[in-house]
N, C-alpha and C positions, 0 to 999 in steps of 0.2 A: 504493500500500500504506499502510495505517495500523495500526500495532500499539498496542493499548490496554495501558498499564501500570498500570491501576487495580487495585484489590483489596488483598490483604494485603501489606504491608511489615513490616519491623522497625523499631522506634523506639527510640533510645537517648536518654537524657536526663541532664543533670547541671547543677549551678550553674555560671554563667559567671564563675568567679574569674579572677583575674589570670593564674594559670598553667595554666587549663583546657586540655585538648586541643582542637585546631583541625582537623587533618587527619583524614580518615577512618580511616587506619591507626593514628593516635595514639589516637582515640576507641575502636576495637576493642581496642587493647592496654592501655587503662587500666581495663578491667573495669567500664565504666559500666553501669548497670542498663538493661534492655531489656524492652519490652512489645510484643505484636503491635499493628500499626496498620492502619487502613483508609485507603485513597486513592480518591477524594476524602475528606478528613477533617480532623481537628483534634486537636491533642496533648492538650487537655483532655478531649475525648470518650474518646480512648484511655486515658487514665489512669482515667477513670471505669469503662470497661469492664474494666480490669484490677483494680478495686477499691481503687485508691490514693486516688481522690477520690470523693466523693458528688456527685450530681446537682446541678449548681450552680443549677439553675433553681427548686428549692424550699428552703423555710426560709431559713436564712441561710448555706448552703453555699457561696455565692458568694465569700465573703471568704477562703475556705481556698485560693482559686486565685491569690491575690496573690503568694505567693513565686515562682511559676513564670513571672512576668514576667521573671524575672532568669536564667532557664535558657537553655542552648544545647541544640540537638536534632539528631539525625541520623536521616533516613529512608533505609532501605537495602533493596535488592532485586537480584536478578540477571534477566537477560532474554536471550532468543536472538535474534539479529539475523539478518535473512533474507540470502541470497545475492543479488548483484546488483552494479551499478556505479553506480546513481544516488545522488545527494547524500542524506544522512540528516539530518533536523532533529529535535531532541528538543525537544518543545513542552510547556510548563506553562501550562495555562489560568488557574491562580491559585496564587500562592505567598505565604505569610504569613511573614516579609516579606523579611528580609535573608538571602540564601541564597548558597551556593556549591555549584555543581553538579559532580560528579565522575563521569567515565566511566573505568573501569578504572584508577582512581587518579590521573588527570589532570584538571586543572580545565578544565571545558568552557565555563563562564560564571558570571555572577553576577545577581542580581536584588535590587532595593531598592524595589519598588513592588508591593503586593498587589493594586492595582485593575485591572491590565492583564496580558495574557499575556506570556510570554517564550519565545523560541524559540532554540536554539543549534545551530550546525552541528557534527555530531559524526561527520562522514564519516570522518575520519582517526583517530578515537578508537575507533571500534567495530570489533570482531573479528567479521567476517561469517561466519555458519554456525556460530558458537560461543556459549558463554555469556559473558555481560558483567555487570560489576559496576556498579550505579549507586547513588550515594550523594548525599544532599542535606543539607548541614549548614546549620542555620538559627540565626542569632545572636538574642540578646535585642534586641528592638526598642527597648526602654527604655534599655539600656546604649548602643545606637547613638546614640540620641537625646542622651544626655548628653554626647557628643563634639561636638555641633553648636552652632552660635551662635544666641542668641535675643536679638535687639536689644530695646531698651526699649519700643518700640511694640508688640511682640507681645503679644497679650492673648486670653485665653478666659474665658468666663463661669464655669466652674467650676474655675478654677485648674489647668487641665490643658494647659499650654503645648506639652507634648511632641507633641501631635497637630498643631500647625501645621507642623511639619517632616516628620512621618512620613506617608507615603502609604498610610494605612490608614483605614478608615471611622471618622469622628469619634466616632460613638456608642459605639465600643469602649472609650473612655476614661471612660465614665460619662456618662449623659444622664438627662434626666427621663423618657424613655420606655425606658431600657435600662440594665442594670447594667453596671458597668465589667468588661471582659473583654479582657485583652491576651493573646492566644494566639498560636499559631503552627501552621503545617501546610501541607499540599498540599491546598488547600480546593476546588480544582476539578481536572479530569482531567489526566493525563499521557499523552503519546502519542509514538511514534517514527514519523516520516513519511518516505516517499520523496518526493523533490522532482524534478520534471521540469526539465531545463535550459531548455526553452521553455515558458513558462507565463504565464498571466494573473496578475497581482499585485494589480490593483485594478479594480473596477467601480463605476460611479456612474450612477444614473438620476435625472433631475429633470423635472418637469413645469413648463413655462414658462407656459402658459395653457390654459384649457379653456372650452368653450361647452356649457352643459348644457341649453340650451332652443332652440327654433326647428326648423325642418324638418331640419337635419342638425347633430348634436352632434359635437364633436371634442376632442382633446387634443394639445397640442403637447409631445412628448416628446424630451428630449435625453439623451444618455448619453456618458459619458467611459470611457476604458480606459488601462490601463497593462500593459505585458507585458515579460518579460525573455527573452532568447534568447542562446545562445552562437553562433549563426549569424553568421558573419563578414559576410555581405551581407544587407541588409534588402530582399530582393526576393521578390515573390510573395505577401506577406502580406495577408490581408484579415480583417475583423471582421464577423461576422454576429450579428444580434440577432433572436430570434423570442419572440413573446409569445402566450399562449393564456389566455382566460378563457371557459369555456363555448364558445359559438359564435363569440365575437369573437376575431379572430387578426390579428397583424401581423408583418411580417418586413421587414428591410432588411440590406444588406450593403455595406461600404465598404472601399476599399483602405486598408491600414496601412503607410504608407511610413515611419513612425517608431514608436518604442516607446510613444508618448503620442499620443492623438488623441480625436476625438469624432465623433458622428453626431446627426442630427436627422431627425424625420419627424412628420407629422400623422397620428394614428390617428383614423379616422373612425368615428363611431357606437360609441364605446367604452362599456364598462361602468365606471362611476365608483365610487371608494371614497368612502363618506360616514361622518361620525361617527354613532355609535349614536343612533337615533331619527329621524334626517334621511334615511335611505335605507339600502341594502345597502352592506356593506363588501366589494365586489367586488375580488378580487386576481387579477392575472396571473401565471401561471408564465412567467418569462422567463429564456432561455438566451442567453449571450453565448459565442460560439465564436471561437477564434483558429485560422485556417486559413493553410496554406502550399500554394499550387499546387492548392487545392481539397480537401486533406486537413486534417481537423480534429486539431490538435496539443493543444488543451486547451479546456476549457469551464467555465463556472460557471452554475449554475442557482439563481435566487432568486425570491422573490415580491415584487411591487411593486404600488402602487396608483396608478391615474391620478387625480389630484386635485390641487388647489392648497389650501394651508393659509396663511392670512394672520393677522398680528396687527397691529392698528391701535392704536398707542399715541401719545396726545397727553399729554405730561408737564406738564399745568397743573393747579393745584389745583382741588378742588371740581367744580362742573359744567361748568367749562371743560375738564376732562380727559377722557380716553376710553381704555378698554382693550377692544378688541373683536376677537373671533375670527371669521374667516370660512372657510368651506369651499366651494370651487368657486363662489365669489362670493356665497354665502349666509350671512347672519348666523347665528351659533350661539349659543344660550344654553347656556353650559357648566355641567354638573352633575356633580360627581365628589368624589373623596376622595384624600387625600395617601397615596402608597405610602411606607411606612416599612419598616425592616429586617424581614424575615420571621424572622429568628433572630439571637441573640446570637452564635452560631457559624455561620458562613455555608456551611459545607460541608453544612448541613442544608437550604439553600434550595431546591435543585432538586426535592425531592420534594414541595414545597408549592405550586408554581406553579399546577397546575390547580385546587386547592381555592381559593387566594388570589384568583386572577383570575375564577374562577367566581362568587365574591361580587360583584365589581364588575360583571360580566355580569348577574347576577340583579338587582342593584340598579338596573340601567339607566343606569349611568354612561357619559357620553360623553367623560370626561376623567379622567386621574389625573395627579398630580405626583410624580415620583420625587425625594424630598427629599434635599437635599444632604449629609445626614450619613450617607449609606448607601454601600454599594458600587454598582457598575454592574451591572445585571442582565444574566442570560445571554440568549442569542439566543431561547430558548423563550419568555421573558417577552414580547419584542417580537412574536414570531410570533402568540402568543395575542391581543395587543392589536390586531394587524393583523386578525385574524379577527373579533374582537368589535367593531370599529368604535370602539375606545377611543383618543382622541388622549392622547399622552404629553408631558407638559411635563418635560423632562429637565434637571435640576440637574447641574452638575458637582460633584464631591466636595469641596466647601469649605463650611464651615458654622459659624456663630456664634463667630467668632474673627477677629482681625487677624493676617494671615499675613506671614511675611518677604517682602521685596521684592528680595532680592539676584538678580543675573543668573543664577546657577546654579539658584536654585529656580524662577525664571520659565521656564527652559528644561526643567526637570523637569515643570511643569504643562503647558506647551506640548506637549511630546512625548506626555504622557499623553492630552491632549485629541486630538491628532491620531489616535491609535490608537483611542480611544473613539469618535470621529466615523466613521472609516473602516469600523469593524466594525459600525456600526448605521445609517448614513445612508440605506440603501435601504429601510427600513421606512416605509411610508406612515403609520403611526400617529404618529411623531414630530412634534409641532407646533412645538416651539422648543427651543433650548439656552439655559439660564439659567446665568450665571455662578457664583453660589453661593446659599446660604441665610442671609439675615440679616446678611451681612457689612457691607453699606452701613449698616445700623442699628447695628452694633457700633461703628463710629467715633462715632457720637452717643452711645451708652451709656457709652462710656469718656471722654466729655467732650473729645475731641480738637477741634481748631479747626474751625469750620464749613467744610464743603467738602472736608475731608480725604480723604472716600471717593473723590472723583474722581481722586486720585493712585494709587489701587489699580492697579498696573500688572498684576496678574493678570487682572482682569476688564475692564480698559480697554485692555489691550495684547495680552497673550499669548492670552487666550481668544477674543476676537473675531477675532484674526488666524487662529487655528486653524479657527474656524467658516467665515470667509469664503474661506479657501483650500481647504477640503475638503467644504463642504457650502453653496455659494453661493446655493441657492434656499431656504434656511431661516432663520427669524428668530432673532436673538440678543438676549437680555435680560441686561443686565449684573449685575443682582442681583435677589433676590426678598425683600422688596419693593426695587424700584429707586428710589432717591432721587436725581434729578438736581439739578444746580445751580440754586438759585433756587426750589426747591419744598420746603415744610417737611415734616418727618417726620409722618405722620399725616394728611396731605392729599394723598398720591400716589394716582394712579388705581388702582394695584394695592396691596393692603394685606393684613397678617396681623392679624386682628381678635380679639385676645385680651382686652385690657381687663382690668379687675379681676376677671372671671370671678364676678360676682355674679349677680343675677337676669338671666335670659336675654332679657327685654325691657327692660332698663334702658337709659339714654340711650347707653351706650357702644356698644351693638349698634343700638338703634333709630335713632340719628343718625349712624351711620357714613357718611363721605363717599366711600368706596370705590366705584369702578365695578366692580371685579373683586376678590373676596376669595379669596386662595390659601392662607390657613390660617384656620380658626376652629373651636374645639372646645368641649367641655363634658363634665365627668366623668360616668361611670356605673359604679356598683359592679358587678363581675362576679357571676354567679350564685353562691350559697352552695356549690353542688356544685363549682364550680371553686376557690373559695376553700379549700375542704377538701383540695384536691389539692396546694396549695403552701404552705399555713400550718400550723404545729403546731396540734394540736387544742385545747391549752390556751391559745392566743392567739386563737382565732377571734373571741370576743366578750368584752367590748366592744371596738370598734376603738380602736387606740392610735396614737400618733405616734412609737413607738419600736419596737424589736424587729423581728420578721419583717414586721409591717404597715409599717414604716418602710423597710426593706430593699426592699420591693416597691412602694413608692409612686412612682417610684424615687428613692432617696436614698441616696448612699454615705456612711456615717457617718463615714469616715475622710477625707473631703474637706470643703471648706467648705460651709456649709449654705446652702440657697437662702432666699430671703425668705419663702417659704411652704411649708407641707407639704400635699401632695396629699390625705392622709387628712383632715386638718383642713378643707381647702377643700371637700372632698366633703361632709363633714358639714355645713359651713355652707350648702351649697347645698341639702341636704335640709331643714335648718331654714327656709330661705327659702320652699321649695316647700310643706312641710307644717306648718310652725310649731313643730315640735319633733322630737326624735330618737326614732324608734320604740325600743321596749323589746327587740326580738329581731332577729336578723340577717336573716331572711327578709323581713320588713316593711321594714327598713332598705334592703336591696338592691332590692326592688320600687319604693319611693319614689325612690330614687336614679336607677334606670333610667328611671322616668316622667319625672323632672325632666330627665334628659339627652335623652330622646326628644322632649319637647316643645320643648327648646331647639334641637335640631338641625333639627327640622321647621320651626320658626319662621324659623331662618337661611335655609333653602331657599326657603320660601314668600316671605319678604321680598324675596329676589332676583327670584324669578319675577313678583311683583306690581309691581315697579319696573322691569321690562323696557321699554325698553332703556337707561334711565338706569343700570341695573345689568346686567352681561352675563354674570356667572358667579360660582360659588362652588366651591372644592375644599376640603371640610370636613376636618377633622382628627379621626379617622382611621378606616379601615376595621377593621384587624386588628392585635392586639397581636403583638410579636416575642418577648415572654417573659412569664410570669405576672406580672400587675401590676395596680395601680389606675391607670386611664388614662381617655383620651377616646374609646378604641376602641369600635366597637360589636359587635365580635366578639372574644371573649377568646382567649388562648393555646391553649386547649383546643377552640376551634372553637364554643363556645356563643354563640349570638346574643342580644344584649340587646334590650329592646323597641324601641330606636330602629332596628334593622334594618328590620323591617317597616313602621314609620311613615315612614322615609325613602323606601323603596322605592315607597310609595304616592305620595309627592309628586315622585318623579323620573320618574313616567309622562309621556310626551310630551303627553298631554291630561289636565289636572288641574283639579278644581274646588276652590276655596280661599275662605276667608274672611278679609277684612282685619281690621285692628285697628279698634276702636271710634273712631268720629269724630262727636262729638256724641252723638246719639241713635241713630246708625245704624251698621251694619256692611254692607259691600259683599260680594256674592258674585261671585267672579272666575272666569272660565273661561280658563285658560292653555293655549296650544297651542304646544309647542316641537317642530314638525315641519314638513315641507313639504307636508303634507296638509291640505286643507280638509275638515272632517267635520260631519256632522249629529249633534247630541248632545242627548239628553234627560236631564234632571237632577231631583234632589230634594233638598231640605233638610229634615232631620228632628230631632226631639228624641231623647233617649236610648232613649225607649220605641219609637221607630219611627214616631211620629205624624208625618205630613207637615205641615211649616210652609208651604213654598213649593215649586212645581216648575214645569217649562216645558221648552221645547226651542228650539234655536236652531242657527245655523250658527257653527261654531268656525273662523275664518279661520286659514290656514296662518301659523305662526310669530308669532302676535299674541295679545294678551289682549282679551277682551271682558267687561264688566260685565253679568251676566245678572239681578241682583236686588239689592235692598236690603232689610235686615231691621232694624226698629225694635227696640232693645234698651235695657235698664236698664244703664247703665254700671256696671261692677264686679260685676254678678250672675254667680254661678257656675253655668255649665251646661256640659253636653256636648251638641254639635250633631254629627250625622252627615251626610255628604255623599255622595250616590250619583250616578253618572252612567253612560250608556251610549253607547258609540261603536263602530261596526263589528260590532254584535251582541255585544260583550263588556261586562261589568258592572265598574265600578271603584268603590273606596271611599276616603274620607278623613274626617277628623274636625276639629273645632275645640273647644278648651277655653276657655271664656270666663271672665272674672272676675279679681279681683285675688288675688294670693297673700297668705297661705297658703291652701291648700285643705285641706278636711276629709280626714283620712286614710282613713276608711271609704269616702268618695266615691271617692277615688283607686283604691282596691282594687277597688271595683265597676266604676268606668270602665275600669280596665285590663283587666277581663275582657270587657267589651262591645267595646273597640277590638281586642282580640286576635283576636276571632272575627267581624270584620265580613264577611269574604269567605264565611262560611258562611250569611249571610242570603240570602233570595231577592232 
């Protein structure tokens, strides 16, 4: 039995002063204000629905939320408990953040971590068959942080040290992709669950090896189990595992002489799970059953994939290094985007998974990176990635700061990681666990002694121990980018290529030494229709570096200022690309999006044309988490920028591309990022559609071939159209030649041609 306690609750709120009430009865007796609340939900959203606050996503309403960082809150509702004798667990999927849970006035438990679920045994507190009172009192996270120790080494880029102690998503404290929003709430579901005394508590599936070719294919599957029972004698127990994927089936049963054990078997002629573009992402529905004397006492059903995923990392600088991903023994050219927060307020996330991951599927991404400044996503996220064949690079939630190293905090992170891993490790989509986002780099940015990052016990001790103990068949990367001893920053195999963010083909991008780029972005202005939804009408034009434009750049004006302003940077990129700033918003947005689209297309094509010297790019980023000026190619309102279509074309497994000018020539390259050898016919045309060169060739599986060379005048500004046909389907790409700046009228004309390529015969 599982009783859902979501829906309408009552929310009480008041400033957390020294003598503020703490217990539910004190809060009720103090006459504190109350509004209706939704669970899953968030206190800020409830105050907006009640008319007390205005929508923080628009104009500069965000700043009005600041006082509520120092409030105490109480969620309250009643529920009817079922009759019975089984144990009852009260489960909170997500609590933000420091909470005390009371059932019928008695403390049931506490929480101090927003990022993981919490469960409390309430068997003795619940009145069965009667109405029960449930209250959750949530303290101010900022006030709790004020009681904590912050050693001198602790540091963050935006002077927000509080997030290094609080287990909340770092972006909540203000980021260049998100406004500051320190809120509270029951942000995921709440449930009352009956618990069997004999039950499975852990399941784990690992694939040790596969053979994907030859007369007989196979996969070596291993599984682990843990169970609990109040049975005095462990006699007569067995564990049975069955798996089904279409016509492929397997089953095995082993005696369970202890509450912990394992089993292994070879699955013959299986259906394999492949990353997108390299094959089908086949999934097995697997059920593990716990039996006693042949009777099933408990079971768990999950979906797994039979595959191996490997990361080959050679931490030497330059060409001596390597960062290579393999699936089932096959080299994978990784193309994808960073997954950043879906929302400022995470109770809104669940409704957006289908849309957001649909964009990744449509784009043809075979990888995404769950950035370490975010929450850990819900099971549905990983379910969809499993289905779509999208590999997940999963950062732990640590980002852009130097964190405390005391034993108590190490224990917090270790326990968090154990729960995060156990809840997600059976998803075949997960490629690796990464310790953090840019923390290795933070030691350098702060000027600490060389090599200090290797003493970071969070990513060198606690997290690798959690991974090795709980997910032994998966790769662990200490940091992103990982800077090992003896390798200089900026020469590591995996890099975040931001540079000065000037012209997209300048030396910082062109001569990157990275083998794998896990961040690389470029600004693009949202459509004017979107800007009108979150900026005041009298501030729409011209663009400024203050006011609402500044707030949505993102830059919190009450914090220390960054070294650059996104709006100024975006305008500079427009000047580079078109020579001057257009006189109207519509043209400005078009040129900005054109500039962004060309940049990101270049980043992906550069990786593809240098294959296998370069092996992947996870560009920044697909989708905004609030209305803003950013590197995203789809804005908060779901409107796609030009880069979406242009990137989708160069993400195709088979793609025709043009290299940069070398002397008097440009090469025409046919890239194949798949396991299929294809016969391809192709054409290179000018913007009018006149054919300049054409031909047909064999495109070998997972390799590039040069199909032609074009003699050019270096620096000449032209639009080339590239068309190819494979398996009876027509594909398009383009190439914009010549040095910047480009003529604005040409850009407007070219944008229309490029937009409608698929409509040509």
